[in-house]
C-alpha positions, 0 to 999 in steps of 0.5 A, a space after each residue: 137271503 135265508 132265515 139264519 142270515 136275516 136273523 143275524 143281520 137283525 141282531 147286528 142292527 139292533 145291537 147299536 153302533 155302525 157295522 163295517 162291511 169289508 168287501 175284499 178282492 182276493 188275488 193280490 189282496 188277501 192272498 198272493 198267487 197271480 203275482 207269484 206265477 207271473 213273477 211280478 211280486 218278486 220283481 217288485 223287490 228289484 232283484 232281492 227275491 228269487 223269481 223262479 222260487 216264487 213261480 214254483 210256489 205259485 205252481 204248487 198252489 195251482 196244483 193243489 187248488 185244481 186237484 181239490 176242486 176236481 176231487 171234492 167240489 165237482 169242478 170237472 162237472 160244473 167248470 162251465 157252469 159258473 154262478 156268481 154265488 152258491 145260493 143263486 139257484 136256490 129256488 130250484 133246490 127242493 131240499 132233497 136229502 143228499 146223503 145218499 145222492 149219487 152225483 156221478 150217475 144223475 146225468 147232469 148236463 148244462 143247466 139250460 132247463 129246470 131239471 139240470 138247474 136243480 142238479 146244479 143247485 144240489 151240487 152247490 148245496 153239497 159244496 156249501 156243506 163241505 166248505 163249512 166243515 173245512 178240509 180235514 174231513 176229506 184230506 188225510 193228515 199227510 196231505 194236511 201237513 203238505 198244505 201247512 208246509 206250503 202255507 208257511 213257505 209262502 208266508 215266509 217268501 212273501 214276508 208274512 203277507 198271508 198271515 198279516 192279511 188273516 190277522 186283519 180279518 181276525 182282529 175285526 171279526 166276531 170269530 176268534 181262534 180256538 182257545 187252548 182248551 179247544 173251545 171257540 171264543 167269540 168277540 162280541 165287541 166286534 160286528 164287522 162283516 167280511 165279504 169276498 168279491 173275486 174275478 175268479 170262478 166261484 168253486 176255485 175261489 171257495 177252495 182258495 179260501 179253504 187252502 189259504 185259511 180264510 174260511 173261518 172269516 168268509 162264510 160261503 154265502 159271503 163269497 161272490 164271483 164277478 167273472 160273468 156279472 162284473 164287480 159293480 153288480 156284486 156290490 149292488 147285491 151286497 148293498 141290497 143284502 145289508 140294506 140298513 143305515 147302520 151298515 157301512 161299506 169299504 172295498 179293498 183290492 188292487 184292481 181298477 174294476 173294484 175301484 170303479 165299482 166302489 166309486 159308483 157305489 160311493 164307498 171308500 176304496 183302499 187300493 192294495 199295492 205290491 211295492 215293498 215300500 208301500 204301507 198299503 200292502 200286507 203287512 201294513 194295512 190294519 183296521 186302524 188304517 181302513 178306519 180313516 177311509 170309513 171316517 172320510 165317507 161316513 164320519 167318525 164313530 166310537 167303533 173307529 176310535 177303538 181300532 188299534 
């Protein structure tokens, strides 16, 4: 845990009241992609959704994700070097100034030795820096317009799944959208933390966060890839990071692995369901919904009663 993170957690703990830590799955939870590609999302509507259109939308997302991964996030070089989180090799990073570093000419290879682990750590640090700045610095306005249009088309096709999930994050996050005068507003009444634990590879998952407009609420240090270590191990790391009685955890996802991991940790688990008539989907799930799960395990609090 770095000094800034420690300072922030100390502030949350000292401010009084419980802090809710939402531990999210990604695909078929915060976003829809896999179910678009294999048609299961459309098929759940029993014929009223165009399956082929959903597949087309999913393939467009795949194309943009892979292109941005390769062009800007070193994915061609590090695809076979997946790590569970960006800071996992921090001890190998000597803090070298990377502003003029040539990542194409440093003879990086599989990180089985300290030298290549340092080179991978450099790439992770560069990825974190790019992630924090968002897409605009390396995509032109035309590309951004294409992505905006794809997001809106997807949101319409999925009956506002994307925007509803994002609204959940915004409602219980300290970060707010920019106001009309261009300044960023902060809601000091909310202390909730959002963490992503995805079974996908780390770099594509970070790029998905950027493309699906989740990066405002999910900082790079709060994105975990469980593909090699399993979700239970990631959940244990998260518990170690936020190791204080005031932190309360709830896992939210659609899969058996996060459900089993939540049970092992004795955390509440909210299962997301694709079915159109389910209330455990987006739109449908709200902070108020999840507050009941928190209350069932941790008891009621003023924070729960304030959720709308």
